[in-house]
C-alpha positions in Angstrom: -26.7 12.6 22.1 -24.3 10.6 23.7 -24.7 6.9 23.6 -23.4 5.1 26.7 -22.4 1.3 27.8 -24.3 -0.8 30.2 -22.2 -2.0 32.9 -20.4 -4.9 31.2 -20.9 -3.8 27.6 -18.1 -4.2 25.3 -16.9 -0.6 24.3 -16.1 -1.0 20.3 -14.9 2.5 20.2 -12.1 1.7 22.8 -10.9 -0.9 20.0 -12.3 0.4 16.7 -13.1 4.4 17.1 -13.9 7.0 19.5 -17.1 7.4 21.7 -20.1 7.8 20.2 -21.7 11.5 20.4 -18.2 13.2 19.9 -16.8 14.4 16.9 -15.0 11.9 14.9 -13.0 13.0 11.9 -10.6 10.0 11.9 -7.4 11.5 12.6 -4.6 10.2 14.1 -6.1 11.6 17.3 -9.3 10.0 17.0 -8.5 6.4 17.3 -6.9 4.3 20.0 -3.6 2.2 19.5 -6.1 -1.0 19.3 -8.0 0.7 16.9 -5.3 1.8 14.4 -4.9 -2.3 13.9 -7.9 -1.8 12.0 -8.4 2.0 11.0 -4.7 2.8 10.6 -2.1 0.3 9.8 -4.2 -2.3 8.1 -5.8 0.3 5.8 -2.3 1.7 5.3 -0.7 -1.3 4.7 -3.3 -2.5 2.1 -3.2 0.8 -0.1 0.7 0.5 0.2 0.9 -2.9 -0.9 -1.8 -2.1 -3.9 -0.1 1.0 -4.9 3.4 -0.9 -5.0 1.7 -3.9 -7.6 -0.1 -1.2 -9.5 3.3 0.7 -10.2 1.6 3.7 -11.5 -1.6 4.8 -9.8 -2.1 6.3 -6.2 -4.7 6.5 -3.9 -6.9 9.7 -3.3 -7.7 10.2 0.3 -11.0 11.9 1.7 -11.8 12.3 5.2 -15.5 13.0 5.7 -17.9 13.6 8.2 -21.4 12.2 8.5 -24.5 14.3 9.3 -25.9 12.6 12.3 -22.7 11.4 13.6 -19.5 10.0 12.8 -17.2 9.6 10.0 -14.6 8.1 7.6 -11.7 8.0 5.6 -12.3 6.7 1.8 -9.1 5.8 -0.1 -9.9 5.5 -4.0 -7.5 4.9 -6.8 -8.6 5.1 -10.4 -6.9 4.6 -13.9 -3.9 2.8 -12.6 -2.0 0.4 -14.5 -3.2 -3.0 -12.9 -6.3 -1.1 -10.9 -8.9 0.4 -13.4 -10.5 1.3 -9.8 -9.8 0.3 -6.2 -11.6 1.6 -3.2 -10.4 1.1 0.5 -12.7 2.5 3.1 -13.1 3.1 6.7 -15.9 4.3 8.4 -16.9 5.2 12.2 -20.6 6.4 12.4 -23.7 6.4 14.7 -26.7 7.8 15.3 -30.5 6.7 14.6 -32.1 4.6 12.3 -35.4 5.5 10.5 -38.1 3.6 12.0 -39.0 1.3 8.9 -35.4 0.4 8.9 -34.8 -0.4 12.3 -37.6 -2.7 12.3 -35.4 -4.7 10.0 -31.8 -5.1 12.1 -31.6 -7.0 15.2 -31.9 -5.1 18.6 -34.1 -2.8 20.4 -34.9 0.8 19.6 -33.5 2.9 16.9 -29.9 4.0 18.1 -26.7 2.3 16.4 -23.4 2.2 15.8 -21.2 0.9 13.1 -17.5 0.6 12.4 -15.7 -1.0 9.8 -13.4 -1.0 6.7 -14.4 -2.3 3.2 -12.2 -2.8 0.1 -13.3 -3.6 -3.5 -10.6 -3.9 -6.2 -11.5 -3.8 -10.0 -8.4 -4.7 -11.8 -8.1 -3.5 -15.5 -7.2 -7.0 -17.1 -9.6 -9.2 -17.2 -7.1 -12.4 -16.3 -7.0 -10.5 -12.8 -10.2 -11.2 -10.5 -12.2 -8.5 -9.2 -12.0 -9.1 -5.2 -14.0 -7.9 -2.0 -13.4 -7.7 1.7 -15.2 -6.0 4.7 -15.0 -6.5 8.3 -17.4 -4.8 10.6 -18.7 -4.0 14.2 -22.2 -3.2 14.9 -24.5 -2.4 17.9 -28.0 -1.5 18.3 -30.0 -1.3 21.6 -28.5 -4.6 23.6 -27.2 -6.4 20.6 -23.5 -6.3 19.5 -22.0 -8.3 16.5 -19.0 -8.6 13.9 -19.9 -9.3 10.3 -17.8 -9.7 7.4 -15.8 -11.6 4.7 -14.1 -12.0 1.4 -14.9 -13.0 -1.9 -13.3 -13.4 -5.3 -15.1 -12.8 -8.4 -13.0 -14.0 -11.5 -13.8 -13.3 -15.0 -11.3 -16.1 -16.8 -10.4 -18.2 -13.4 -7.3 -20.3 -12.8 -7.7 -23.2 -10.6 -4.8 -22.7 -8.5 -5.5 -19.1 -7.9 -9.4 -20.2 -6.8 -7.8 -22.9 -4.6 -5.2 -20.6 -3.1 -7.8 -17.8 -2.1 -9.8 -20.4 -0.3 -7.0 -22.1 1.4 -6.1 -18.9 3.2 -9.5 -18.4 4.6 -9.8 -21.8 5.8 -6.3 -21.7 7.5 -7.6 -18.4 9.2 -10.7 -19.7 10.1 -8.7 -23.1 11.6 -6.8 -20.8 14.2 -10.1 -19.8 16.0 -12.5 -21.5 18.1 -16.7 -21.9 17.6 -18.5 -20.2 16.2 -15.7 -19.6 13.6 -16.0 -22.3 11.3 -14.8 -22.4 7.6 -17.3 -24.7 6.2 -20.3 -22.6 7.5 -18.9 -19.5 6.7 -17.7 -20.9 3.1 -21.3 -21.8 2.5 -22.8 -18.7 4.0 -20.7 -16.9 1.2 -22.1 -19.3 -1.5 -25.2 -18.6 -0.2 -25.2 -15.0 0.3 -23.4 -13.9 -3.0 -25.9 -15.5 -5.3 -28.1 -13.4 -7.6 -31.6 -14.7 -7.3 -33.0 -13.2 -10.2 -29.8 -14.6 -12.5 -29.9 -17.9 -10.6 -26.4 -17.6 -10.3 -23.4 -16.8 -8.1 -21.5 -13.5 -8.2 -18.3 -15.3 -8.4 -16.2 -18.2 -6.6 -16.8 -17.3 -3.1 -14.6 -17.3 -0.2 -15.9 -16.5 3.3 -19.0 -14.5 4.7 -20.1 -14.2 8.7 -22.9 -12.0 10.3 -24.1 -11.3 13.6 -21.5 -13.1 15.4 -22.3 -12.4 19.1 -20.6 -13.7 22.1 -16.8 -13.4 23.5 -16.5 -10.3 21.6 -12.8 -10.0 22.3 -12.2 -13.2 21.0 -14.3 -12.7 17.6 -12.2 -9.5 17.3 -9.3 -11.4 17.3 -10.9 -13.5 14.2 -11.8 -10.3 12.7 -8.2 -9.0 12.9 -6.8 -12.2 11.8 -9.2 -12.0 8.5 -8.0 -8.2 8.0 -4.3 -9.4 8.2 -4.7 -12.1 5.9 -6.2 -10.3 3.2 -3.3 -9.4 1.2 -1.9 -13.0 1.6 -5.1 -14.2 0.1 -5.3 -11.9 -3.0 -1.6 -10.3 -4.1 -0.4 -13.7 -5.2 -3.3 -14.4 -7.4 -2.8 -10.7 -9.0 0.8 -10.4 -9.5 0.4 -14.3 -11.4 -2.1 -12.7 -13.8 -1.4 -8.8 -13.9 0.8 -9.1 -17.2 -1.0 -12.6 -18.9 -2.0 -11.3 -22.2 -5.7 -10.6 -23.4 -7.5 -8.9 -26.4 -10.9 -7.2 -27.0 -13.0 -10.4 -26.6 -11.7 -10.7 -23.1 -12.2 -7.1 -22.0 -15.9 -7.3 -23.3 -16.6 -10.4 -21.4 -15.2 -8.8 -18.2 -17.3 -5.7 -18.5 -20.6 -7.9 -19.1 -19.7 -9.9 -16.1 -19.4 -6.6 -14.0 -22.7 -6.3 -14.7 -23.5 -9.0 -12.4 -21.6 -7.3 -10.0 -23.5 -3.8 -10.2 -26.8 -5.9 -9.9 -25.8 -7.4 -6.9 -24.5 -4.3 -5.1 -27.5 -2.3 -5.8 -30.5 -5.1 -5.1 -28.7 -7.2 -2.4 -25.6 -6.1 -0.9 -26.0 -5.4 2.9 -23.5 -2.8 3.3 -24.8 -1.0 0.6 -28.1 -0.7 1.4 -27.2 -0.2 5.5 -25.2 3.0 4.3 -27.6 4.1 1.9 -30.4 4.0 4.6 -28.3 5.2 7.6 -27.5 8.7 5.8 -23.9 7.4 4.8 -21.6 9.3 2.5 -22.8 7.9 -1.0 -19.6 8.3 -3.1 -17.7 6.1 -0.2 -20.4 3.9 -0.5 -20.8 3.4 -4.3 -17.0 3.2 -5.1 -17.7 -0.6 -5.2 -18.9 -0.3 -8.7 -16.7 -0.6 -11.4 -16.1 2.2 -13.9 -17.1 0.6 -17.2 -19.6 -2.1 -17.5 -21.8 -3.5 -20.3 -25.3 -5.5 -20.7 -25.9 -7.9 -23.5 -29.4 -8.8 -24.3 -29.8 -12.8 -23.4 -25.9 -13.3 -23.6 -25.0 -17.3 -23.7 -21.1 -18.3 -24.1 -19.8 -20.1 -26.8 -20.0 -24.2 -26.0 -16.4 -25.1 -25.2 -15.1 -21.6 -24.6 -13.2 -20.0 -21.6 -16.4 -18.0 -21.1 -18.5 -20.9 -21.0 -15.9 -22.8 -18.2 -16.7 -19.8 -16.0 -20.2 -21.0 -15.8 -19.8 -24.6 -16.5 -17.0 -25.4 -13.7 -16.0 -22.1 -11.6 -19.5 -20.7 -10.7 -20.9 -23.9 -9.3 -20.1 -24.1 -5.6 -17.5 -26.7 -4.5 -14.9 -27.3 -1.8 -12.0 -25.6 -3.4 -9.9 -25.6 -0.3 -10.0 -29.6 -0.2 -8.8 -29.6 -4.0 -5.4 -30.0 -5.6 -3.9 -27.4 -7.7 
């Protein structure tokens, strides 16, 4: 099956990947120069910077094909000095959704394409926040849209770090016209990364957006800008905290809070559910899960402790970018 564009339809594979219906192994021959802004140099730049920060770990790379159409390139670092587990993935897939899942996604029919880059970093130290980012382009029927965002999940937050992270994304959004809007995307992030069954956020947020339609070239410029800004948002935070002392108590709390990360990703995360329901590569999809997690029955932090501060101060949405460090 070859998926074809209607006259005037934006051809995302000319910017991000291959022509749907043709073999894709994500080699250097697969992607056009514009594609490599996302699939090549962005993934390369991020993994190189993370290896440099870690100082010991190296990314393992797996190139894979998806039965039904497309493939991807997964890079995972495990048991590093700074990162206990880190994954930076690129995928470019196409095919047909099940009838049940197709009814849950905008657009006519069941044929789809999905291209994007996603990453999740789980540091070893509880003083360094976990971070997630994802930038994607999807088509289904006559619908074409961008989605993505970035959010921070600290265990022992530092005020200046949270403010820095939010200000980077505020600055990115300010460089682009509507429908890009930091206030809207920040609230969208707060609402999205929320665990209804726990009644609490996953972390301190960032930005999130989905189903962005309209001038696709202009929106692609925004998404590319987001990808380029990721290291500016996260590396200064990780560098400041990676050598901060901690003990068994802090490590145990980190593992407990990681449980919330697992719960969100398996129950609510759109990317995880999309990948699993469209026949994606399970190992790549679930690379987002942390390596060591614990659950405690009816855990309640000690009043006045740094653990309680996370709940009382930081897991309450606020306009961090407008505050002073």
